[in-house]
N, C-alpha and C positions, 0 to 999 in steps of 0.2 A: 224650610229645608229639611229633608229627611235625615234620620240619625246616620244612615249610611254615607250620605253626601258630606255630612260634618266630619266623619271619621275618616274617609278615604284620602283626603290630602295629608293627614297626619301619617297614614300608613306609608305614603310615598317618601316622607322625609328621610327615614333611615336609608332607603335605597339611594336617595339624592346625595347623602353624606358619604356613603360607601363609594359611590361612582367618583365623587370629588376626590376622595382619599386616593383611589386608584390613579386618577389623573395626575396626582401630586408624586406618585412614585417615580423616583428618578435613580439612575445608576449611581453607585458609590462615587464621592468625589474624586477618588483615586483610580477609577476604573480605566481611563484612558492610559494612565502611567503603567498599570498592571498589564493591560492588553499590549502595550508597546514592549514591555519586558518580555512577555511570553513570545511575542513575534521575534524579538532579537535572539532569544534562546533557541527557538525553532530553526533559525537560520544559521547558527554557529556550527562549524564543523567539529566533530568530536575527534579528539587526539588523545594519545596516551598521557599527555601532559595536562590536559584540562578536564579530563573525565570526572575526577572527583568533585571538582568545583562546580561543574555543570549539574551533576547529580544533586548536590546540595542545594543548588539555586532552585531546581525543580521541586525538591522536597519542602523548601521554604514556601514556595508558591502554593503547594498542595495544602498547606495549613493556613494560608491567607484568607481572611474573612471575605474580601471582595471576590476571590476565586470561588469560595464555597457557595456564595450566593448567586453565582451565574453558571447556568448549566454548560454552556459551550465552553467557556473558560475552563471550567473544572474538567470536562471531557478531555480538552487539549492537553492540560497538565498531566493528567493521569495517563494518557496515551504515551507521551514522551517519557514518562517515568517507566512505564512497561517496556518501552523500546530500549532504554538504558539497562533495565535489569535483564531483558532477554539477550542482549548483546553480551552480558557477563554470565549467562547461563544460570541465572537465579530464578527460584520459583515464584518470587514477588511479581514477575511479569505478568502471569496469569491473573493475579489478584488485581492489579491496576487496569489491565486491558479490559477485564470484565466490568469493572466499575465505569470505565469510559464508555463501553457499549451501552450499558443500562441508561446512562445519562443522554447519549447522543442519539440513540435509535428513535425515541419518541419525538425528536424535534423535527420541525419543518426545514427543509433546505440543509445547509451544512454539508453538502455532498462531499467536499473535499476531505472533511474529517471522518465522515462516515466511511469513505473508501479506504483511508488510512487504518481506521480501527478495525473494520472487517478484514483487511489484509493481515493486521497484527494478529487477530484472533486465528485466521487461518494458518499462519506461521506456527503458532503455539500448538494448535490441534495437529499439524503435520509433525511436529517434534514428538508428540504423544502418540504417533502412529494412528491417529484417528482420521484417516484420510478422507472418509465420506463427509465428515463434519467439517474438515479443512476445506474440502471442495465447495461446500455450501457457501462459506464465507468468502473464499477466493473468488468464486464467481459473482457474488454480490458486489464485491469490490471492482471486479473487472467490468461488470455491467455499467456501473457508474462512469468508469473511464471511457468505455466505448460510446456512451451516450453524451460524452462531452459536457457533462453538467458540473464537473468538479473544477470550477475556476480557481486558479492559483496553485493547482497541483503541478509540481515540477516534472519535466520530461523524465528525469531519473526515477521519480516515484511511479509515474505512469507506466514506464517500461518494466519496473519491478513488479508491480501489481499484475500486469498482463502476462508476464512471464511465469510468475508463480501459479496463476490460474491455468495457463497452457500446460505447464509441467504436471500439475495435479490431474488435469483432464487426460493427458496422455496415459498416466498410470492407472486412471479409472476407465479406460477404453473408450473415452469420448474423444476419438481421433479427429474427427472433423472439426470439433469445437476447439481442440488443441491447435489445429492448423490455422483456424481463423484468428486466435488470439496471437499466436507467434507472428502471422503475417502483419497484424495490426501494429506490431512493435517495429517492423522493418523501417518505416518512414520516420521513426523517432531517433534511430540510432546515430544519424549524422549530427544530431544536436547534443549528443552526449560527449564528455571530455575524451580526448585521445587516451586510449588504453583502458577506458572504462570496461568493466567485466561484462555488462550487458551487451556490449558490441559483439563479444564472442558468444555469449550465452544464447542469443536469439538465432544465431547461425547453426550452432550445435543442436538446438532444439528443433529447428526446421528440418535439419538432416534426419535426426531421429524420428521425427513425426512423418516425414515423406517415406522414409524407409519402412516405418510400421505400416503405413498406408499402402505399401508395395507399389509406389509410384515408379516410373521408369528412371533410369540412371540420368538421362538428360534433364529431368526435372530437379535432380539433387545437385548436378554438376555446378550451376552458378553459385550456390551457397557454399559448396566446398572451395571453389576458387576464391570467394570473398574471404573465407576463413583462412586460406593459405596466405593471401595478401596481409591480412591483419596480423598474422604470426610474423611475417617477414618484416613488416613495419614496426612491430613492437615485440621483439624477441624475448624481452625480459618481463613482459607484462602478463603473459598468458601461459597456462600449464600446457605443455606441448602434447600431453597424453589425450586431450580432447581433440586435437587435430588428427592424431593418429587413429583414434577411435572413429571419428567421422570418415577417414579415408577407408577404413575397413568396411564400413557400412556402404559407402558408395561402390567400392569394387566388388563387394558381394552382390549387390544389385546389378552391377554391370557384367557380372559372371566372369570376373577377372580377379580372384581371390589372391593370386600370387603377386599381383601388381603392388600391393601394399609394401612388400618387402623390397622392391626396387625403389620405390619413391621414398622410403625412410632410410635408405642407405646414403 
């Protein structure tokens, strides 16, 4: 037997032991419990009464050793922390959502959380008046929703992501893309709770977009009628100024600018 043949099996032994060690890697014993805790927190509705306790729960999870060892769990925790800080207007929102993005983006799959995190980055960039960068992330999130790969994403989240992208595209002169994204929300709104803001928002944005595209008044009329019905059914849920502004756009398109004063009296 040659020297090489005698040595070769011994060279393979370290690789064998490394492979065995990798096979023995298992999630932390408390992984399932931590994942369930995160899911429960994700589903909790935020109120004035529970805001502080929910934030503390997320902060505790952010320092949890099991969370730190798992990329997706860590990204989820950081995203929801960013969301909480953004809702209170704190700068920490950007810090956490950027960390979430760095964790989730290289992973395979996880479309639901990628869409949420892209949209979160878009929201912060929009607040910072960085509209081009905001549009990049809004459209990445919307593309995931339109491709229907984000399993588990709620109807509320889908509508919010698409409407944010549509609004940004309208302000960025991407009018046809804005129309496409607004229209994709229309089939979703019946699944939203009665009085939900996105039921109004999609109709207002559709009217704005069609008006900007200089579509005829008859194309705008159905959305204005739906908006009027929405306000009639839920007079305390929506700001009436959006209805009046939509009427102005419709009657300007219809070449009847004086009609707004008649219908608003």
